[in-house]
C-alpha positions as a Markdown table, in Angstrom:
| # | Residue | x | y | z |
|---|---|---|---|---|
| 1 | Met | 2.1 | -11.8 | -25.2 |
| 2 | Leu | 2.7 | -8.4 | -24.0 |
| 3 | Lys | -0.4 | -6.3 | -23.0 |
| 4 | Glu | -2.3 | -8.7 | -25.3 |
| 5 | Ser | -5.3 | -8.4 | -22.8 |
| 6 | Thr | -6.2 | -4.7 | -22.8 |
| 7 | Glu | -8.3 | -2.9 | -20.0 |
| 8 | Leu | -11.3 | -3.0 | -22.3 |
| 9 | Ser | -11.3 | -6.9 | -22.7 |
| 10 | Met | -10.6 | -7.2 | -19.1 |
| 11 | Ile | -13.4 | -5.1 | -18.1 |
| 12 | Leu | -16.0 | -6.7 | -20.0 |
| 13 | Val | -14.9 | -10.3 | -19.2 |
| 14 | Gln | -15.3 | -9.3 | -15.4 |
| 15 | Asn | -19.0 | -8.2 | -16.5 |
| 16 | Arg | -19.8 | -10.9 | -18.6 |
| 17 | Gln | -20.6 | -13.5 | -15.7 |
| 18 | Gln | -24.2 | -11.9 | -15.2 |
| 19 | Gln | -26.4 | -10.6 | -17.9 |
| 20 | Leu | -26.1 | -6.8 | -18.4 |
| 21 | Asn | -29.3 | -4.6 | -19.4 |
| 22 | Gly | -30.4 | -1.3 | -19.0 |
| 23 | Asn | -28.8 | 0.9 | -16.8 |
| 24 | Lys | -25.9 | -1.8 | -15.8 |
| 25 | Arg | -25.1 | -2.2 | -19.4 |
| 26 | Leu | -25.0 | 1.7 | -20.1 |
| 27 | Phe | -22.7 | 2.1 | -17.1 |
| 28 | Ala | -20.3 | -0.7 | -18.1 |
| 29 | Trp | -19.8 | 0.7 | -21.5 |
| 30 | Ala | -19.2 | 4.1 | -20.3 |
| 31 | Leu | -16.8 | 2.8 | -17.9 |
| 32 | Val | -15.1 | 1.1 | -20.5 |
| 33 | Leu | -14.7 | 3.7 | -22.7 |
| 34 | Leu | -13.5 | 6.0 | -20.0 |
| 35 | Leu | -10.8 | 3.5 | -18.9 |
| 36 | Phe | -10.0 | 2.6 | -22.3 |
| 37 | Leu | -8.7 | 5.7 | -23.5 |
| 38 | Gly | -8.3 | 7.6 | -20.4 |
| 39 | Ala | -8.0 | 11.4 | -21.4 |
| 40 | Cys | -8.3 | 10.7 | -25.0 |
| 41 | Ser | -4.7 | 10.2 | -25.6 |
| 42 | Pro | -3.4 | 7.4 | -28.0 |
| 43 | Lys | -3.1 | 4.4 | -26.6 |
| 44 | Thr | -0.6 | 1.6 | -28.2 |
| 45 | Arg | -0.9 | -2.2 | -27.7 |
| 46 | Val | 1.9 | -4.6 | -28.5 |
| 47 | Leu | 0.5 | -8.1 | -30.1 |
| 48 | Lys | 2.9 | -10.7 | -30.1 |
| 49 | Ser | 3.0 | -14.3 | -31.2 |
| 50 | Pro | 3.0 | -16.7 | -28.0 |
| 51 | Asp | 6.2 | -17.7 | -26.6 |
| 52 | His | 6.1 | -21.5 | -27.4 |
| 53 | Arg | 8.7 | -22.3 | -24.8 |
| 54 | Gly | 6.4 | -21.0 | -22.2 |
| 55 | Gly | 7.6 | -19.3 | -18.8 |
| 56 | Asn | 10.4 | -17.3 | -17.3 |
| 57 | Val | 13.3 | -18.1 | -15.3 |
| 58 | Gly | 13.8 | -15.7 | -12.4 |
| 59 | Gly | 16.8 | -14.5 | -10.7 |
| 60 | Thr | 20.2 | -13.8 | -11.9 |
| 61 | Ile | 22.2 | -16.0 | -13.6 |
| 62 | Pro | 25.9 | -15.6 | -13.9 |
| 63 | Lys | 27.0 | -15.3 | -17.6 |
| 64 | Glu | 29.1 | -18.2 | -17.6 |
| 65 | Glu | 26.2 | -20.4 | -16.4 |
| 66 | Lys | 23.6 | -19.2 | -18.6 |
| 67 | Pro | 21.7 | -21.8 | -20.5 |
| 68 | Glu | 22.1 | -21.4 | -24.3 |
| 69 | Gly | 18.2 | -21.4 | -24.4 |
| 70 | Val | 18.4 | -17.9 | -22.7 |
| 71 | Asp | 20.2 | -16.2 | -25.5 |
| 72 | Lys | 17.8 | -17.7 | -27.7 |
| 73 | Glu | 14.7 | -16.6 | -26.1 |
| 74 | Lys | 16.1 | -13.3 | -26.4 |
| 75 | Thr | 16.9 | -13.3 | -30.0 |
| 76 | Val | 13.3 | -14.6 | -30.6 |
| 77 | Glu | 11.9 | -11.8 | -28.6 |
| 78 | Asp | 13.9 | -9.1 | -30.2 |
| 79 | Ala | 12.7 | -10.6 | -33.5 |
| 80 | Arg | 9.0 | -10.3 | -32.3 |
| 81 | Arg | 9.5 | -6.8 | -31.3 |
| 82 | Ala | 11.2 | -5.7 | -34.5 |
| 83 | Glu | 8.5 | -7.7 | -36.3 |
| 84 | Ala | 5.6 | -5.6 | -34.3 |
| 85 | Ala | 7.5 | -2.5 | -34.9 |
| 86 | Arg | 7.2 | -3.1 | -38.6 |
| 87 | Asn | 3.7 | -4.1 | -38.6 |
| 88 | Ser | 2.5 | -0.9 | -36.8 |
| 89 | Val | -1.3 | 0.0 | -37.3 |
| 90 | Ala | -2.8 | 3.2 | -36.3 |
| 91 | Leu | -6.5 | 2.8 | -35.6 |
| 92 | Ile | -8.2 | 6.2 | -35.8 |
| 93 | Leu | -12.1 | 6.3 | -34.5 |
| 94 | Pro | -14.3 | 8.9 | -33.2 |
| 95 | Phe | -14.6 | 7.7 | -29.4 |
| 96 | Gln | -15.5 | 11.4 | -28.7 |
| 97 | Leu | -14.4 | 11.0 | -25.0 |
| 98 | Asp | -13.6 | 14.5 | -24.7 |
| 99 | Lys | -17.2 | 15.2 | -24.5 |
| 100 | Ile | -17.9 | 12.6 | -21.8 |
| 101 | Ser | -17.8 | 13.7 | -18.1 |
| 102 | Pro | -16.8 | 10.9 | -15.5 |
| 103 | Arg | -19.6 | 12.7 | -13.5 |
| 104 | Thr | -22.5 | 12.7 | -15.7 |
| 105 | Leu | -22.2 | 9.6 | -17.9 |
| 106 | Leu | -25.4 | 9.7 | -19.9 |
| 107 | Lys | -27.0 | 7.1 | -22.4 |
| 108 | Glu | -26.2 | 9.3 | -25.6 |
| 109 | Asp | -22.5 | 9.4 | -24.5 |
| 110 | Val | -22.3 | 5.8 | -25.0 |
| 111 | Asn | -24.4 | 5.8 | -28.0 |
| 112 | Arg | -22.2 | 8.4 | -29.7 |
| 113 | Ser | -18.9 | 6.2 | -29.3 |
| 114 | Ala | -20.8 | 2.9 | -30.1 |
| 115 | Ile | -19.5 | 2.8 | -33.5 |
| 116 | Ala | -16.0 | 3.3 | -32.7 |
| 117 | Leu | -16.1 | 0.9 | -29.6 |
| 118 | Asp | -17.7 | -1.9 | -31.8 |
| 119 | Phe | -15.3 | -1.6 | -34.7 |
| 120 | Tyr | -12.5 | -1.6 | -32.0 |
| 121 | Gln | -13.3 | -4.7 | -30.3 |
| 122 | Gly | -13.7 | -6.2 | -33.6 |
| 123 | Phe | -10.4 | -5.2 | -34.9 |
| 124 | Gln | -8.5 | -5.9 | -31.7 |
| 125 | Leu | -10.0 | -9.4 | -31.8 |
| 126 | Gly | -9.0 | -10.0 | -35.3 |
| 127 | Leu | -5.3 | -9.0 | -34.6 |
| 128 | Asp | -5.4 | -11.1 | -31.4 |
| 129 | Glu | -6.3 | -14.2 | -33.6 |
| 130 | Leu | -3.6 | -13.3 | -35.7 |
| 131 | Ala | -0.9 | -12.9 | -32.9 |
| 132 | Gln | -1.9 | -16.3 | -31.7 |
| 133 | Glu | -1.2 | -17.6 | -35.3 |
| 134 | Gly | 2.5 | -16.5 | -34.9 |
| 135 | Arg | 2.3 | -13.1 | -36.0 |
| 136 | Ser | 3.2 | -9.8 | -34.2 |
| 137 | Phe | 1.8 | -6.4 | -34.5 |
| 138 | Ser | 1.6 | -3.0 | -32.7 |
| 139 | Leu | -1.7 | -1.4 | -32.4 |
| 140 | Asn | -1.9 | 2.7 | -31.7 |
| 141 | Val | -5.5 | 3.4 | -30.9 |
| 142 | Val | -6.2 | 7.5 | -31.5 |
| 143 | Asp | -9.4 | 9.3 | -30.9 |
| 144 | Ser | -10.2 | 11.5 | -33.8 |
| 145 | Arg | -13.1 | 13.1 | -31.8 |
| 146 | Asp | -15.2 | 13.7 | -34.9 |
| 147 | Ser | -13.3 | 16.8 | -35.5 |
| 148 | Glu | -11.7 | 18.4 | -38.8 |
| 149 | Val | -9.1 | 20.4 | -37.1 |
| 150 | Arg | -8.5 | 17.3 | -34.5 |
| 151 | Asn | -7.6 | 15.1 | -37.5 |
| 152 | Gln | -5.4 | 17.4 | -39.3 |
| 153 | Tyr | -3.1 | 17.5 | -35.9 |
| 154 | Val | -3.4 | 13.7 | -35.9 |
| 155 | Ala | -2.1 | 13.3 | -39.4 |
| 156 | Lys | 0.9 | 15.0 | -38.5 |
| 157 | Ser | 1.5 | 13.4 | -35.1 |
| 158 | Glu | 4.3 | 11.0 | -34.0 |
| 159 | Glu | 1.8 | 8.3 | -33.4 |
| 160 | Ile | 1.0 | 8.4 | -37.1 |
| 161 | Ser | 4.5 | 9.0 | -38.5 |
| 162 | Asn | 5.7 | 5.3 | -37.9 |
| 163 | Ala | 2.6 | 3.6 | -38.9 |
| 164 | Ala | 2.7 | 1.0 | -41.9 |
| 165 | Leu | -1.3 | 1.0 | -42.2 |
| 166 | Ile | -3.7 | 3.4 | -41.0 |
| 167 | Val | -7.3 | 2.5 | -40.6 |
| 168 | Gly | -9.6 | 5.3 | -40.1 |
| 169 | Pro | -11.2 | 8.0 | -39.4 |
| 170 | Val | -14.9 | 6.9 | -39.9 |
| 171 | Phe | -16.7 | 9.7 | -41.1 |
| 172 | Pro | -16.4 | 11.8 | -44.6 |
| 173 | Lys | -15.3 | 15.0 | -43.3 |
| 174 | Glu | -12.6 | 13.6 | -41.1 |
| 175 | Ile | -11.5 | 11.4 | -44.0 |
| 176 | Thr | -10.9 | 14.2 | -46.2 |
| 177 | Ser | -9.3 | 16.4 | -43.6 |
| 178 | Phe | -6.9 | 13.7 | -42.2 |
| 179 | Gly | -5.7 | 12.5 | -45.8 |
| 180 | Thr | -5.2 | 15.9 | -47.3 |
| 181 | His | -2.7 | 16.6 | -44.2 |
| 182 | Leu | -0.8 | 13.2 | -44.0 |
| 183 | Ser | 2.6 | 13.9 | -45.1 |
| 184 | Asn | 3.3 | 10.2 | -45.7 |
| 185 | Lys | 1.4 | 9.5 | -49.0 |
| 186 | Asn | 3.0 | 6.1 | -49.5 |
| 187 | Val | 1.2 | 4.9 | -46.3 |
| 188 | Leu | -2.6 | 3.4 | -46.9 |
| 189 | Gln | -5.4 | 4.7 | -45.4 |
| 190 | Val | -8.4 | 2.8 | -45.1 |
| 191 | Asn | -11.7 | 3.9 | -45.1 |
| 192 | Pro | -13.6 | 1.4 | -43.2 |
| 193 | Leu | -17.1 | 2.5 | -43.1 |
| 194 | Ala | -18.1 | 5.4 | -45.0 |
| 195 | Ala | -20.0 | 4.5 | -48.3 |
| 196 | Thr | -19.2 | 7.9 | -49.9 |
| 197 | Arg | -17.6 | 7.2 | -53.6 |
| 198 | Ala | -13.8 | 7.2 | -53.5 |
| 199 | Arg | -13.6 | 10.0 | -56.2 |
| 200 | Glu | -15.2 | 12.2 | -53.9 |
| 201 | Phe | -12.2 | 11.9 | -51.6 |
| 202 | Asn | -9.6 | 12.1 | -54.3 |
| 203 | Leu | -6.9 | 10.6 | -52.2 |
| 204 | Pro | -4.6 | 8.0 | -54.2 |
| 205 | Asn | -3.6 | 6.3 | -51.0 |
| 206 | Leu | -7.4 | 5.5 | -49.7 |
| 207 | Val | -9.0 | 2.2 | -49.3 |
| 208 | Ser | -12.5 | 2.3 | -49.4 |
| 209 | Leu | -13.8 | -1.0 | -47.9 |
| 210 | Thr | -17.3 | -0.2 | -48.2 |
| 211 | Pro | -18.9 | -0.3 | -51.6 |
| 212 | Ser | -20.6 | 2.9 | -52.8 |
| 213 | Ile | -23.9 | 2.9 | -54.4 |
| 214 | Asp | -22.4 | 2.9 | -58.1 |
| 215 | Val | -20.7 | -0.4 | -57.5 |
| 216 | His | -24.3 | -1.8 | -56.3 |
| 217 | Thr | -25.8 | -0.1 | -59.3 |
| 218 | Lys | -23.0 | -1.9 | -61.8 |
| 219 | Ala | -23.6 | -5.4 | -60.2 |
| 220 | Met | -27.3 | -5.0 | -60.4 |
| 221 | Ala | -26.8 | -4.2 | -64.1 |
| 222 | Glu | -24.7 | -7.2 | -64.7 |
| 223 | Arg | -27.3 | -9.4 | -62.7 |
| 224 | Val | -30.2 | -8.1 | -64.9 |
| 225 | Ala | -28.2 | -8.6 | -68.2 |
| 226 | Arg | -27.5 | -12.0 | -66.9 |
| 227 | Asp | -31.3 | -13.0 | -66.0 |
| 228 | Tyr | -32.4 | -11.4 | -69.2 |
| 229 | Lys | -33.8 | -14.0 | -71.9 |
| 230 | Thr | -35.1 | -13.4 | -75.6 |
| 231 | Gly | -38.6 | -12.0 | -75.2 |
| 232 | Asp | -38.1 | -10.3 | -71.8 |
| 233 | Val | -38.4 | -6.4 | -71.5 |
| 234 | Val | -36.2 | -4.6 | -68.9 |
| 235 | Ile | -38.3 | -1.5 | -67.2 |
| 236 | Ile | -36.4 | 1.0 | -65.5 |
| 237 | Tyr | -38.8 | 2.3 | -62.7 |
| 238 | Asn | -37.6 | 6.0 | -62.3 |
| 239 | Thr | -38.7 | 7.9 | -59.3 |
| 240 | Ser | -37.9 | 11.4 | -57.8 |
| 241 | Asp | -36.4 | 10.4 | -54.6 |
| 242 | Asn | -32.8 | 10.9 | -54.0 |
| 243 | Asp | -32.0 | 7.0 | -53.3 |
| 244 | Gly | -33.9 | 6.1 | -56.5 |
| 245 | Arg | -32.1 | 8.7 | -58.7 |
| 246 | Gln | -28.6 | 7.9 | -57.2 |
| 247 | Phe | -29.2 | 3.9 | -57.7 |
| 248 | Leu | -30.5 | 4.3 | -61.5 |
| 249 | Asn | -27.8 | 6.7 | -62.4 |
| 250 | Gly | -25.5 | 5.0 | -65.0 |
| 251 | Phe | -27.8 | 1.6 | -64.7 |
| 252 | Leu | -28.7 | 1.5 | -68.6 |
| 253 | Ser | -25.1 | 2.1 | -69.7 |
| 254 | Glu | -24.0 | -0.5 | -67.4 |
| 255 | Leu | -26.5 | -2.9 | -68.7 |
| 256 | Arg | -25.9 | -2.0 | -72.2 |
| 257 | Lys | -22.1 | -2.9 | -71.8 |
| 258 | Val | -23.2 | -6.5 | -71.1 |
| 259 | Asn | -26.1 | -7.0 | -73.2 |
| 260 | Ser | -26.6 | -4.2 | -75.8 |
| 261 | Ser | -29.4 | -6.3 | -77.5 |
| 262 | Ala | -31.8 | -6.0 | -74.5 |
| 263 | Gln | -35.2 | -4.5 | -75.1 |
| 264 | Val | -35.1 | -1.7 | -72.4 |
| 265 | Arg | -38.1 | 0.9 | -71.4 |
| 266 | Ser | -37.8 | 3.6 | -68.8 |
| 267 | Val | -40.5 | 5.0 | -67.1 |
| 268 | Ser | -41.3 | 7.2 | -64.3 |
| 269 | Ser | -45.0 | 6.7 | -63.1 |
| 270 | Val | -47.2 | 3.7 | -62.4 |
| 271 | Pro | -49.6 | 4.4 | -65.5 |
| 272 | Gln | -46.3 | 4.5 | -67.8 |
| 273 | Leu | -45.2 | 1.2 | -66.4 |
| 274 | Asn | -48.6 | -0.2 | -67.1 |
| 275 | Glu | -48.3 | 0.7 | -70.7 |
| 276 | Glu | -44.9 | -0.9 | -71.1 |
| 277 | Ile | -45.5 | -4.2 | -69.1 |
| 278 | Ser | -45.6 | -7.3 | -71.4 |
| 279 | Leu | -47.6 | -10.4 | -71.8 |
| 280 | Thr | -45.0 | -12.5 | -73.6 |
| 281 | Gly | -42.2 | -12.4 | -71.5 |
| 282 | Thr | -40.9 | -11.7 | -68.0 |
| 283 | Asn | -40.9 | -8.3 | -66.7 |
| 284 | Leu | -37.5 | -7.3 | -65.4 |
| 285 | Ile | -38.5 | -4.4 | -63.3 |
| 286 | Val | -35.9 | -2.3 | -61.6 |
| 287 | Ala | -36.6 | 0.2 | -58.9 |
| 288 | Gly | -34.4 | 2.4 | -57.2 |
| 289 | Thr | -37.1 | 4.2 | -54.4 |
| 290 | Thr | -36.9 | 3.8 | -51.1 |
| 291 | Asp | -39.8 | 5.9 | -50.2 |
| 292 | Arg | -42.8 | 4.4 | -48.7 |
| 293 | Phe | -45.3 | 5.9 | -50.2 |
| 294 | Gln | -43.7 | 5.5 | -53.8 |
| 295 | Leu | -43.2 | 1.6 | -52.9 |
| 296 | Arg | -46.9 | 1.3 | -51.8 |
| 297 | Ser | -47.9 | 2.5 | -55.1 |
| 298 | Phe | -45.5 | 0.6 | -57.0 |
| 299 | Val | -46.0 | -2.7 | -55.2 |
| 300 | Ser | -49.8 | -2.5 | -55.1 |
| 301 | Asn | -49.9 | -2.0 | -58.7 |
| 302 | Leu | -47.9 | -5.1 | -59.6 |
| 303 | Glu | -50.1 | -7.0 | -57.3 |
| 304 | Ala | -53.2 | -5.9 | -58.8 |
| 305 | Lys | -51.9 | -6.3 | -62.6 |
| 306 | Ser | -50.8 | -9.9 | -62.1 |
| 307 | Ser | -54.4 | -10.8 | -60.1 |
| 308 | Gln | -55.8 | -9.4 | -63.5 |
| 309 | Glu | -53.5 | -11.0 | -66.3 |
| 310 | Tyr | -50.7 | -13.3 | -66.7 |
| 311 | Tyr | -48.1 | -11.1 | -66.3 |
| 312 | Val | -44.8 | -12.3 | -65.1 |
| 313 | Phe | -42.6 | -9.9 | -62.9 |
| 314 | Arg | -39.0 | -9.9 | -61.7 |
| 315 | Val | -38.3 | -7.1 | -59.5 |
| 316 | Tyr | -35.1 | -5.9 | -58.8 |
| 317 | Gly | -34.5 | -3.2 | -56.0 |
| 318 | His | -32.0 | -0.7 | -53.8 |
| 319 | Pro | -29.9 | -2.4 | -51.2 |
| 320 | Leu | -32.0 | -0.4 | -48.4 |
| 321 | Trp | -34.9 | -2.3 | -49.2 |
| 322 | Glu | -33.2 | -4.9 | -46.8 |
| 323 | Arg | -34.5 | -2.6 | -44.3 |
| 324 | Ile | -37.9 | -2.2 | -45.3 |
| 325 | Asp | -40.8 | -4.3 | -44.1 |
| 326 | Phe | -42.3 | -5.5 | -47.2 |
| 327 | Ser | -44.4 | -8.3 | -45.4 |
| 328 | Ile | -47.4 | -6.2 | -45.4 |
| 329 | Tyr | -47.8 | -7.1 | -49.1 |
| 330 | Glu | -49.2 | -10.3 | -49.5 |
| 331 | Arg | -48.0 | -11.3 | -52.9 |
| 332 | Phe | -44.5 | -9.5 | -53.0 |
| 333 | Gly | -42.7 | -12.5 | -52.9 |
| 334 | Asp | -44.1 | -13.8 | -56.0 |
| 335 | Phe | -42.1 | -11.2 | -58.0 |
| 336 | Arg | -38.8 | -12.8 | -57.1 |
| 337 | Pro | -37.2 | -9.7 | -55.6 |
| 338 | Ile | -33.5 | -9.4 | -55.7 |
| 339 | Ile | -31.4 | -6.9 | -54.0 |
| 340 | Thr | -27.7 | -6.0 | -53.6 |
| 341 | Ala | -26.1 | -6.0 | -50.3 |
| 342 | Glu | -22.6 | -5.2 | -48.7 |
| 343 | Ser | -23.1 | -8.1 | -46.2 |
| 344 | His | -21.7 | -11.7 | -46.8 |
| 345 | Leu | -22.6 | -12.7 | -43.1 |
| 346 | Lys | -24.0 | -16.4 | -42.9 |
| 347 | Thr | -25.0 | -16.7 | -39.4 |
| 348 | Trp | -25.7 | -20.3 | -39.5 |
| 349 | Thr | -21.9 | -21.3 | -40.4 |
| 350 | Arg | -19.5 | -22.4 | -37.6 |
| 351 | Glu | -17.1 | -19.2 | -38.2 |
| 352 | Ala | -20.0 | -17.1 | -37.6 |
| 353 | Lys | -21.2 | -18.7 | -34.5 |
| 354 | Glu | -17.8 | -19.1 | -33.0 |
| 355 | Phe | -17.1 | -15.4 | -33.6 |
| 356 | Lys | -20.4 | -14.5 | -32.1 |
| 357 | Glu | -19.6 | -16.6 | -29.0 |
| 358 | Asn | -16.1 | -15.4 | -28.5 |
| 359 | Tyr | -17.1 | -11.9 | -28.9 |
| 360 | Tyr | -19.8 | -11.9 | -26.3 |
| 361 | Ser | -17.4 | -14.0 | -24.1 |
| 362 | Leu | -14.9 | -11.0 | -24.3 |
| 363 | Tyr | -17.2 | -8.2 | -24.3 |
| 364 | Gly | -20.1 | -9.2 | -23.0 |
| 365 | Val | -22.5 | -8.0 | -25.7 |
| 366 | Ser | -23.4 | -9.4 | -28.8 |
| 367 | Pro | -21.1 | -8.2 | -32.2 |
| 368 | Ser | -22.9 | -5.7 | -34.3 |
| 369 | Asp | -22.2 | -5.2 | -37.9 |
| 370 | His | -19.1 | -2.6 | -37.0 |
| 371 | Ser | -17.8 | -5.4 | -35.0 |
| 372 | Tyr | -17.9 | -7.8 | -37.9 |
| 373 | Lys | -16.3 | -5.3 | -40.3 |
| 374 | Gly | -13.6 | -4.3 | -37.7 |
| 375 | Tyr | -12.9 | -8.2 | -37.5 |
| 376 | Asp | -12.6 | -8.6 | -41.3 |
| 377 | Ala | -10.5 | -5.8 | -41.8 |
| 378 | Ala | -7.9 | -6.3 | -39.0 |
| 379 | Arg | -7.8 | -10.2 | -40.7 |
| 380 | Tyr | -7.3 | -9.0 | -44.3 |
| 381 | Phe | -4.8 | -6.5 | -43.7 |
| 382 | Gly | -3.2 | -8.0 | -40.6 |
| 383 | Asn | -2.4 | -10.7 | -42.7 |
| 384 | Leu | -1.2 | -8.9 | -45.8 |
| 385 | Leu | 1.5 | -6.9 | -43.3 |
| 386 | Ala | 2.5 | -10.1 | -41.9 |
| 387 | Lys | 3.2 | -11.6 | -44.9 |
| 388 | Tyr | 4.4 | -8.9 | -47.3 |
| 389 | Gly | 5.7 | -6.3 | -44.8 |
| 390 | Asp | 6.0 | -2.9 | -46.8 |
| 391 | Asn | 5.3 | -4.2 | -50.1 |
| 392 | Tyr | 1.7 | -5.3 | -48.9 |
| 393 | Pro | -0.3 | -2.1 | -51.1 |
| 394 | Glu | 1.2 | -4.3 | -54.3 |
| 395 | His | -0.9 | -7.2 | -53.3 |
| 396 | Ile | -4.3 | -5.8 | -52.5 |
| 397 | Thr | -5.8 | -6.1 | -56.1 |
| 398 | Lys | -4.4 | -9.5 | -56.1 |
| 399 | Glu | -5.8 | -11.0 | -53.2 |
| 400 | Lys | -9.5 | -11.5 | -52.6 |
| 401 | Phe | -11.0 | -12.0 | -49.3 |
| 402 | Glu | -14.3 | -13.4 | -48.1 |
| 403 | Gly | -14.8 | -12.5 | -44.4 |
| 404 | Leu | -17.6 | -13.2 | -42.1 |
| 405 | Phe | -19.4 | -10.0 | -42.9 |
| 406 | Ser | -17.3 | -8.4 | -45.6 |
| 407 | Ala | -15.7 | -9.6 | -49.0 |
| 408 | Tyr | -12.9 | -7.6 | -50.6 |
| 409 | Met | -12.2 | -7.4 | -54.6 |
| 410 | Phe | -10.5 | -4.1 | -54.9 |
| 411 | Asp | -9.8 | -2.1 | -58.2 |
| 412 | Tyr | -7.1 | 0.8 | -58.4 |
| 413 | Asn | -7.3 | 4.2 | -59.6 |
| 414 | Glu | -4.3 | 6.4 | -59.5 |
| 415 | Ser | -6.6 | 9.4 | -58.3 |
| 416 | Trp | -8.9 | 7.9 | -55.7 |
| 417 | Gly | -7.1 | 5.1 | -54.8 |
| 418 | Phe | -8.4 | 1.3 | -54.1 |
| 419 | Val | -12.1 | 0.5 | -54.3 |
| 420 | Asn | -13.7 | -2.7 | -53.0 |
| 421 | Lys | -16.3 | -4.2 | -55.9 |
| 422 | Ala | -17.6 | -7.1 | -53.9 |
| 423 | Val | -21.3 | -7.1 | -53.3 |
| 424 | Ser | -23.5 | -10.0 | -52.8 |
| 425 | Phe | -27.2 | -10.6 | -53.9 |
| 426 | Lys | -30.0 | -11.3 | -51.4 |
| 427 | Ser | -33.3 | -12.8 | -52.7 |
| 428 | Tyr | -36.8 | -12.3 | -51.0 |
| 429 | Gln | -37.5 | -15.3 | -48.9 |
| 430 | Gly | -40.3 | -15.5 | -46.4 |
| 431 | Ser | -40.6 | -12.1 | -45.1 |
| 432 | Ser | -37.1 | -10.9 | -45.5 |
| 433 | Phe | -34.1 | -10.5 | -47.8 |
| 434 | Gln | -31.7 | -13.5 | -47.6 |
| 435 | Leu | -28.1 | -14.5 | -49.2 |
| 436 | Asn | -28.6 | -16.3 | -52.3 |
């Protein structure tokens, strides 16, 4: 393959022979960033399927003496280059290398670029694997610099004009700035990481990979409706914090769509909650708060009530509960807590272990969530491009995907494009939330 090993992978392979930590890791990552994108200019990679014949013949061969295989090789090479040109991907990420000085490399410089670097490395690895399977792509990497003005320029640039697929930018303001100035609205623009509601961008060619909070709300309402049995009561515990309001907004209407006969109570304080809990069935309590004080009051009350009377509680919570330490509560697990989650990562599977090993072997560091997301995006969209060419947008709503970290199941709206509806459920086991 031509240029399939980039400066990025070569540098990190060189350093993986010894464990990197502290200042060594900082220096290695900063050096990688500087050498990878140079002076913040776009960088193109051509990823082609391997030459199955292997090797090249040196020297000049007179025309009449050229073996027949040479012409065939040229034909195959031309076909691969043509395929790579058709499967052109523009990857727009906020490396922000314009803010880095080679003479004063600081930890914050590397941290600022970490999301972009991790996503890129995962994405590159995904395309590399597809190339090894016999497909060809060209990848054009552009530094968005986390700048709205810069993205206006990038959207109209030559590097973008020939792209069959655009992945990025990452941050919401960049996405809006780029999308509104993109001249070719027929090319899909993938929002790879932002969980912002797609309707807020209002870009018909946008593909939003990260499920927004309303997707989680709908999925949880369907789960509660499925768990509900006659005699149970659903209690919606409203709080004033922003996370709680967002998560519970629209929950009742979504629940009613699935089960219109469910008994539902809505409360906004612990005393009100205590008035509505039932001794005769299961209390399905839905709470969206992530406020530590509110959670302590809520969980401590449930522990106290369940120790006094034979109440049966089942708790449904916000996806951000995965980041909260509930081990301080002795009986939290008794409430069989359930949350929705973006991640589908099963670290114990062979595929996940192989990816982690390959990633570390190439880059000298373990993959982050952004690395997994980049890898899954490359595998899904690269495969669509290779299979369907310019018609790949017609198949996005038809082809579901179960990746290492992400799953994709898209709905389409004429105003705000493709929205991923795939979320998983995690239950509290031991001292953390785990995939069901």
